Structure formats: structure tokens, C-alpha cells
N, C-alpha and C positions, 0 to 999 in steps of 0.2 A: 386493125388496120388503122394506121395514123390518119388523122383527118386534118383538122385546121393546123397550119404551121406558123401563123402569124397574121399580121394586119397588112395588107397590100395598099389600102387606101381608105380615105374618109371622104364621102361626098355629101353635099347638102344643098338644099335649096335656098333661095333668098329672093324677096321682093325686089330689092335693087342690088344686083350683083356687084357692079362696079364700086357703088359705095361701100359695101361689105368687104370688097377684097382691099380697097383702099384703107379702111378702118384697121383690118388685120395687118396690113402691111405697116401702117403709120403707128399703131398702138402695141403691137406684139412683135413687129420686126419680121414678119413672114415675107420672104422674097417672092411675091406674086409676079409670074411670068405673064407675057401677052397672051398664052392660051387659057388663062384664068386660074391658074393653080401654081403649086410648087412642088418639088421633089426634095424629100429628106433622105438622103443617102444613108444606108446602114454603115456603121463603122467596124461591124465583126463579120458580117456574112457577104458583103458585096452586094447586097440588094438595096432596095429602097421602099420608102412610103410614100405615096402620092396624097395631096391634099388639094382640093378643088372646090370652088363654088359654082353651082349652076344656077340658071334663071328659075324663078318660081313655077314657070310653066313648063318646064322639062318633064319628059315622059321617061327619060332614061332611068330615074330612081323609082319607078313603078307609079302606080295610080293609087296606092294606099294613102293613110293619112300622115305617115312620117315625113318629115322634111329631110331626112337624111338616108344614106345607105353606106354599110361598111362593106369593104372589099377584103376578103380574106384569103391568104395564100393557101393553096393545097398541093399536094404532091401528085395526085392522080384523079383529075376531074372527072373522068369517064366513071371510075370506080366509085367515087363519092356520089355522083349524080344516081347512079344506079342503086347505090344503098339507101339514099334518101327517098327515092321513089318507092322502093321496097317497104321503107318505115312508114309510108302514106303520106309524105310531106308534099306540099304544093311546089313542084319543081317546074320551072319554065321550059317548054320544049325547045326554045331556041338555045344554041351553043355557037358561040362565035370562036373563031380561031384566025390569028393573024401574026405579024411578026412579034407582037406583044405578049403572045401566048394564048391560053385557051380560057374562055370565059362562060361561065353558066350562072343561073339565078334561081334562088328558092326564096319563098315568102314565109316569114314566120306566123305563128298563130295569131298576131295581132295586126298582120297586114303589112309588116315591115319587110321590104326587098332586101335580099342579100346577096352580094355578088360573090362568085367563087372564082378564083384566079389561080390557073396552073402557068407559072411563068415559063418562058421558053428554056429549052434545055441549057445549062451552064449559068443560070441565074438563081 
């Protein structure tokens, strides 16, 4: 079974998100949008990678010690979550589904939250 097919996004916490967004924009040329991040379109597959900074107080990235979360693209979220559960991994019970696709989460052995993303059909 094919599992991870790419990185869908990178998210991390900051004590001063606005300052850090400005630093990345000013010094690295990242086009930070009003929603707090940017999208890097893929040139070969029609997809994209999202980059965003969250406040240090966010719970979206989990409660573990890591200030970041990697979002991995997957082809079949339900099958992968089932496999991870069978393998004894710490899989979040919550699964979100919206116009952006399906999202699930697993935590690695060091407490890092990982987001799994099945894009909507056609992406």
C-alpha cells in the first residue's frame, strides 16, 4: 500500500507570529498573505504546499513539545489511519472532512503531531 505521497504543508508556532511573518517576508521573500501564510504551487502535478505560522498558544499543532507540524499528502486517509491503528500508533480519533479534503492526525513516539491530508478528488 502506498502511504505518504508528498508534503502538503509545514506549520509551526511562534511567540510573535506577526513579527516572524514579516521577517520571512522581508528577508526570504515569502509572500505571506493576510490569513498568515502562503501557498507554493507545484509546477509538475497541479498541487501545492502550504506554509503558515501559528501563534505560540495554538492547540492545532498538538500539545506536545514540538513547535511545528508537518502535513503529509496521502491517497487513502481511511486505509492509512486503519493501518496506523493496527500498528499501535497514537492516532487521533478525530477526522475532518471539508471542501479542502480529509484530515487525520497521528503523534510520533516523541510527541510530534503529524497531519495526514487526503486532497479532494482531482487535486
